[in-house]
C-alpha positions in Angstrom: 175.8 54.3 104.4 179.5 53.8 104.1 181.9 53.0 107.2 182.2 56.9 108.0 178.6 57.6 107.9 178.0 54.5 110.1 180.5 55.4 112.8 179.4 59.0 112.7 175.8 57.7 113.3 176.8 55.2 115.9 178.8 58.0 117.9 175.7 60.2 117.5 173.4 57.6 118.9 175.7 56.9 122.0 176.4 60.5 122.8 172.9 61.7 122.6 171.5 59.0 124.6 174.3 59.5 127.4 173.4 63.2 127.4 169.8 62.4 128.4 171.0 61.7 131.8 173.9 64.2 132.2 171.8 67.3 132.7 169.5 65.4 135.0 172.4 64.2 137.3 173.6 67.8 137.6 170.4 69.4 138.3 169.0 66.8 140.5 172.3 66.7 142.7 171.9 70.6 143.2 168.2 70.1 143.8 168.6 67.3 146.7 171.4 69.4 148.1 169.3 72.7 148.2 166.2 70.9 149.7 168.4 69.1 152.6 169.9 72.5 153.4 166.5 74.0 153.5 165.2 71.1 155.8 168.2 71.6 158.1 167.6 75.6 158.2 163.7 75.4 158.6 163.2 72.0 160.3 160.0 71.2 158.1 159.4 67.6 157.5 158.2 68.1 154.0 161.6 69.3 152.9 163.1 66.1 154.4 160.6 63.8 152.3 161.3 65.8 149.2 165.1 65.6 149.8 164.8 61.8 149.9 162.5 61.5 147.0 165.0 63.7 144.8 168.0 61.9 145.9 166.4 58.6 144.8 165.8 60.0 141.4 169.4 61.1 141.4 170.8 57.8 142.1 168.8 56.0 139.5 169.8 58.5 136.9 173.4 58.6 138.2 173.8 54.9 137.7 172.4 54.9 134.3 174.6 57.8 133.2 177.7 56.0 134.4 176.8 52.9 132.4 176.1 54.9 129.3 179.2 57.1 129.9 181.3 53.9 129.9 179.7 52.8 126.7 180.6 56.2 125.2 184.3 56.2 125.9 184.5 52.4 124.9 183.0 53.3 121.4 185.2 56.3 121.1 188.2 54.0 121.1 186.3 51.5 119.1 185.4 53.9 116.2 187.8 56.9 116.4 191.1 55.4 117.4 193.2 57.5 114.9 191.7 60.7 116.6 192.2 59.2 120.0 195.9 58.2 118.9 196.9 61.6 117.8 195.1 63.7 120.2 195.2 61.2 123.1 197.9 63.2 125.1 195.4 66.3 124.9 192.2 64.4 125.7 193.7 62.0 128.1 193.9 64.1 131.3 190.4 65.7 130.9 189.0 62.2 130.5 191.0 60.6 133.3 190.0 63.7 135.8 186.3 63.5 134.8 186.4 59.6 135.3 188.0 60.0 138.7 185.3 62.6 139.5 182.3 60.4 138.4 183.2 57.0 139.4 185.0 57.9 142.7 184.1 61.2 144.2 180.6 61.7 143.2 179.8 57.9 143.4 181.6 57.4 146.9 179.8 60.6 148.4 176.5 59.5 146.8 176.7 56.1 148.6 177.7 57.9 151.9 174.6 60.1 151.4 172.2 57.3 150.8 173.4 54.9 153.5 174.3 57.8 155.8 170.8 58.6 157.1 170.8 58.6 161.0 174.4 57.1 160.9 176.4 60.3 160.0 176.3 63.6 161.9 173.7 65.8 160.6 176.0 68.5 159.1 178.4 65.8 157.8 175.7 64.1 156.1 174.5 67.2 154.3 178.2 67.8 153.2 178.1 64.5 151.3 175.2 65.6 149.0 176.9 69.0 148.6 179.9 67.4 147.4 178.2 65.2 145.0 176.5 68.5 143.5 179.9 70.2 143.3 181.3 67.2 141.9 178.8 66.9 139.0 179.6 70.5 138.2 183.3 70.1 138.1 182.9 67.0 136.1 180.7 68.8 133.5 183.3 71.8 133.4 186.3 69.1 132.6 184.6 67.1 130.1 183.3 70.3 128.3 187.0 71.3 128.0 187.5 68.2 125.9 184.7 69.1 123.6 185.6 72.9 123.6 188.9 71.7 122.3 187.1 70.1 119.2 185.5 73.6 118.5 188.6 75.8 119.3 191.7 73.6 119.5 194.2 75.5 121.8 196.9 74.5 124.3 198.5 72.0 122.0 201.5 71.6 119.8 202.8 68.7 117.5 205.7 66.7 118.7 208.5 67.1 116.2 209.5 63.5 116.5 206.1 61.5 116.8 203.9 64.0 115.0 201.3 63.6 117.6 199.6 66.4 119.3 200.8 67.2 122.9 199.3 69.2 125.8 201.2 72.4 126.5 199.0 73.9 129.1 196.4 72.2 131.2 195.2 75.4 132.4 194.9 76.9 129.1 192.7 74.0 127.8 190.4 74.5 130.6 190.1 78.2 130.1 189.5 77.8 126.4 187.1 80.8 125.4 184.5 78.2 124.2 184.5 76.3 127.4 184.0 79.5 129.6 181.0 80.2 127.3 179.8 76.7 126.9 179.9 75.8 130.6 177.4 78.2 132.0 175.0 77.6 128.9 175.2 73.8 129.8 174.4 74.2 133.4 171.4 76.4 132.5 170.1 73.9 130.2 170.7 71.3 133.0 168.6 73.4 135.3 165.7 73.3 132.8 165.9 69.7 132.3 166.0 68.6 136.0 163.3 71.1 137.0 161.0 70.3 134.2 161.2 66.6 135.5 160.4 67.5 139.0 157.4 69.7 137.9 156.2 66.9 135.5 156.2 64.3 138.3 154.7 66.6 140.9 151.7 67.6 138.5 151.1 63.9 137.9 151.0 63.1 141.5 149.3 66.1 143.0 145.9 64.6 143.6 147.2 61.6 145.4 149.7 63.2 147.5 149.7 66.8 148.5 153.4 66.7 149.6 154.4 67.1 145.9 153.0 70.6 145.7 156.1 72.3 146.9 158.0 70.3 144.4 155.9 71.6 141.5 156.8 75.2 142.4 160.5 74.3 142.9 160.6 72.6 139.6 158.8 75.3 137.6 161.0 77.9 139.1 164.0 75.9 138.1 162.7 75.7 134.4 161.9 79.3 134.3 165.4 80.4 135.8 167.1 77.9 133.8 165.5 79.1 130.7 166.3 82.8 131.3 170.0 81.9 131.9 170.0 79.6 128.9 169.1 82.6 126.7 171.6 84.8 128.2 174.5 82.4 128.1 173.5 81.3 124.7 173.7 84.8 123.4 177.3 85.1 124.8 178.1 81.6 123.3 176.7 82.5 120.0 179.2 85.6 119.7 182.1 83.2 120.7 181.3 80.7 118.1 181.0 83.3 115.5 184.6 84.4 116.3 186.1 80.9 116.2 183.7 79.1 113.8 182.0 81.7 111.5 180.8 78.9 109.2 178.5 77.5 112.0 176.7 80.7 112.5 176.2 81.4 108.7 174.8 77.8 108.6 172.4 78.5 111.3 170.8 81.2 109.1 171.5 79.6 105.8 173.4 83.0 105.0 175.1 82.4 101.7 176.1 86.1 101.0 177.9 88.2 103.4 175.5 90.6 104.8 175.7 93.7 106.7 172.7 93.9 109.1 171.8 90.4 108.6 168.1 89.3 109.5 167.3 86.1 111.4 164.6 83.9 109.9 162.1 82.4 112.5 160.5 80.2 109.9 161.1 79.3 106.2 159.5 77.3 103.5 161.3 76.3 100.4 165.0 75.7 99.6 167.5 76.8 102.2 170.4 74.9 100.8 171.6 77.4 98.3 168.4 78.5 97.0 166.0 81.3 98.4 162.8 80.1 100.5 159.7 81.3 98.8 158.3 82.2 102.2 160.0 83.2 105.4 159.4 85.3 108.4 162.5 87.5 109.2 163.4 89.7 112.0 165.7 92.5 110.7 169.3 92.7 112.1 168.7 89.9 114.5 171.4 87.6 113.1 173.9 90.5 113.4 173.0 91.1 116.9 173.2 87.5 117.7 176.4 87.1 116.1 178.4 90.2 116.8 176.1 92.3 119.1 175.4 95.0 116.9 172.5 95.5 114.2 174.9 96.8 111.7 177.5 94.3 112.1 178.8 92.2 108.9 178.2 88.6 109.0 180.3 86.4 106.7 178.3 84.1 104.3 178.8 80.5 103.4 180.2 81.2 99.9 182.9 83.8 101.3 183.8 81.3 103.9 184.0 78.3 101.6 186.4 80.1 99.3 188.4 81.2 102.4 188.8 77.7 103.9 189.5 76.1 100.4 192.4 78.6 100.0 193.7 78.0 103.5 193.0 74.2 104.1 192.9 72.9 100.4 190.3 71.7 98.1 187.0 70.2 99.5 183.7 71.3 100.9 183.7 72.9 104.1 179.9 73.7 104.2 178.0 71.4 107.0 174.4 70.0 106.4 172.7 73.3 106.1 169.1 72.1 106.7 170.1 70.2 109.9 172.0 73.3 111.1 169.2 75.7 110.1 166.2 73.7 112.0 168.0 72.4 114.9 169.1 76.0 115.8 165.3 77.1 115.7 163.8 74.0 117.3 166.2 74.3 120.0 165.3 77.9 120.8 161.5 77.3 120.0 161.2 74.2 122.2 163.2 75.7 125.1 161.1 78.9 125.1 157.9 76.8 125.1 159.0 74.9 128.1 159.9 78.1 129.8 156.7 79.7 129.1 154.6 76.7 130.4 156.5 76.7 133.7 155.9 80.5 133.9 152.2 80.1 133.5 152.1 77.5 136.1 154.0 79.8 138.4 151.5 82.7 137.7 148.2 80.7 137.8 149.1 78.9 141.2 150.6 82.2 142.9 149.7 82.8 146.4 148.5 79.5 147.0 145.9 79.4 144.3 144.8 76.4 142.7 144.1 75.8 138.9 140.3 75.9 138.3 139.8 72.4 136.6 136.4 73.4 135.7 137.7 75.4 132.8 138.7 73.4 129.8 142.0 75.3 129.2 143.1 74.3 132.8 142.4 70.8 132.2 144.4 70.7 129.2 147.3 72.5 130.6 147.4 70.0 133.7 147.4 67.2 131.1 150.1 68.7 129.3 152.4 69.6 132.2 153.3 65.9 133.1 154.9 65.8 129.6 157.0 68.9 130.0 160.2 67.1 130.7 160.2 66.2 127.0 160.7 69.7 125.9 164.0 70.7 127.5 165.2 67.3 127.0 164.6 67.7 123.2 166.1 71.4 123.2 169.2 70.0 124.8 169.8 67.3 122.4 169.0 69.5 119.4 171.5 72.1 120.8 174.2 69.3 120.9 173.1 68.1 117.3 173.6 71.6 116.1 177.0 72.2 117.8 178.4 69.0 116.4 177.0 68.7 113.2 177.6 72.3 112.2 181.3 72.0 112.7 181.3 69.4 110.0 183.6 68.3 108.1 185.9 69.0 111.1 186.4 66.7 114.0 188.8 69.2 115.5 188.2 72.5 114.0 190.8 73.5 111.4 193.2 70.8 112.2 191.6 67.4 111.8 188.9 66.3 109.6 186.1 63.6 110.6 187.3 61.1 107.9 190.9 61.2 109.1 189.7 60.1 112.8 188.0 56.8 112.4 189.7 53.5 113.3 191.4 51.8 110.5 190.2 48.5 109.2 186.6 48.8 110.3 183.9 47.5 108.0 180.4 48.5 107.6 179.1 45.2 109.0 181.3 45.5 112.2 180.0 49.1 112.6 176.3 48.1 112.0 176.5 45.3 114.3 177.9 47.3 117.2 175.4 50.0 116.5 172.4 47.6 116.6 173.9 46.0 119.8 174.3 49.5 121.5 170.9 50.4 120.4 169.1 47.3 121.8 171.1 47.7 125.2 170.1 51.4 125.4 166.7 50.4 124.7 166.6 48.1 127.7 168.1 50.6 129.8 165.7 53.3 129.1 162.8 51.2 129.9 164.4 50.3 133.2 165.0 53.9 134.0 161.6 55.0 133.2 160.0 52.2 135.3 162.1 52.9 138.2 161.3 56.6 138.1 157.8 55.7 137.8 157.9 53.4 140.6 159.8 56.0 142.9 157.2 58.6 142.0 154.3 56.6 142.8 155.5 55.9 146.5 154.1 58.2 149.1 156.5 61.1 150.0 156.1 60.7 154.0 156.5 57.2 155.5 153.4 55.3 156.8 152.2 56.2 160.2 154.0 52.9 161.7 157.3 53.8 160.1 156.9 57.3 161.1 156.4 56.2 164.9 159.5 53.9 164.5 161.6 56.8 163.4 160.5 58.9 166.1 161.5 56.5 168.9 165.0 55.9 167.0 167.8 58.0 168.6 169.5 59.7 165.7 173.4 60.0 166.0 174.0 63.7 165.2 
């Protein structure tokens, strides 16, 4: 692998790993805020215990997300300084604001929430976790604006003196059509990831602690709702992407010839990189519907787009890695649907207070599967980002900057490989620590022991 390939691999490893924790932080913050408000409204102690448990999961996840986010920004400057130098005036405000939201607003109010039990007035204490939840959403919106610029560059012009890109309108950058479509899609996916984690933990602990039962249904509802919203927002995002990056949608289907009423392949066996699979299961007109909302719409093919881009941008290949785009797109959809179906099945089989009959073999297998369900939305989210970023190739910022032009000058393969191995080793340690902490927290009883409970009853709350 040359320097470019290694630098791309490094960025992929760092970014995907960081993104494991981003949707969890968003969804766990929202869940903790919702549970605390529910406790305040109903007065039921079970919601108080669940609030504290979910909040502890949030703190652990948020801390790891901050660490991995710092590494991501560090290696962005390390490996992609040419891109940062040229487009820094555009990216700078988004990264600065997102950093202030994450490191100052969210961290500060999360600390106030954790240490503020029985110290802050009740409503003020609840407001701290609500602010954290709102902060995570705003942080996601801001950083997605930076990524959306790479998908659809807007709100910039080239300085006639320095030749660098400069930001013309921060508001226009935030209101990029890709950002407005990607933001709700990202939040819906985050809801699935956090919900599946709560569902998996609750099913794992259901026998030893009955207090986890409400958490299981909350997690299942979050997974189902997030899955439905992911599908709806993904449909809109696909149409926007087709408008600004038609090559990406063509690559998703390995569609080489421009086609009216283009079908969508659910599964294919054979050569999809220029050839024709010898076996495929196709749904007629579906790609045209996904791309443009009409079964009779024309979808541009890879060959026509390649000729168009070569004439517009100069000689070279503008075709991304077709097998990666083709399969990540399908796996993303399929795995997400599987997670949603499993959560919906759990809700149906446990409706009206029912319990799964463990004397039946399928019930036992289902209950053994559910603790692993967090892996599904996490994988679907990661595959979605892999599709989004790799199917944009060879562009770093679509239509204006190629990937090969963005890496730092003077890098050697040895330097990139050494840093890649170092990041991977550190991330491996962080992953083990996070998993052990989550397992430790999940093993603790939700309700405090009787002695602690009695002590809490005698304490005078400062509300």
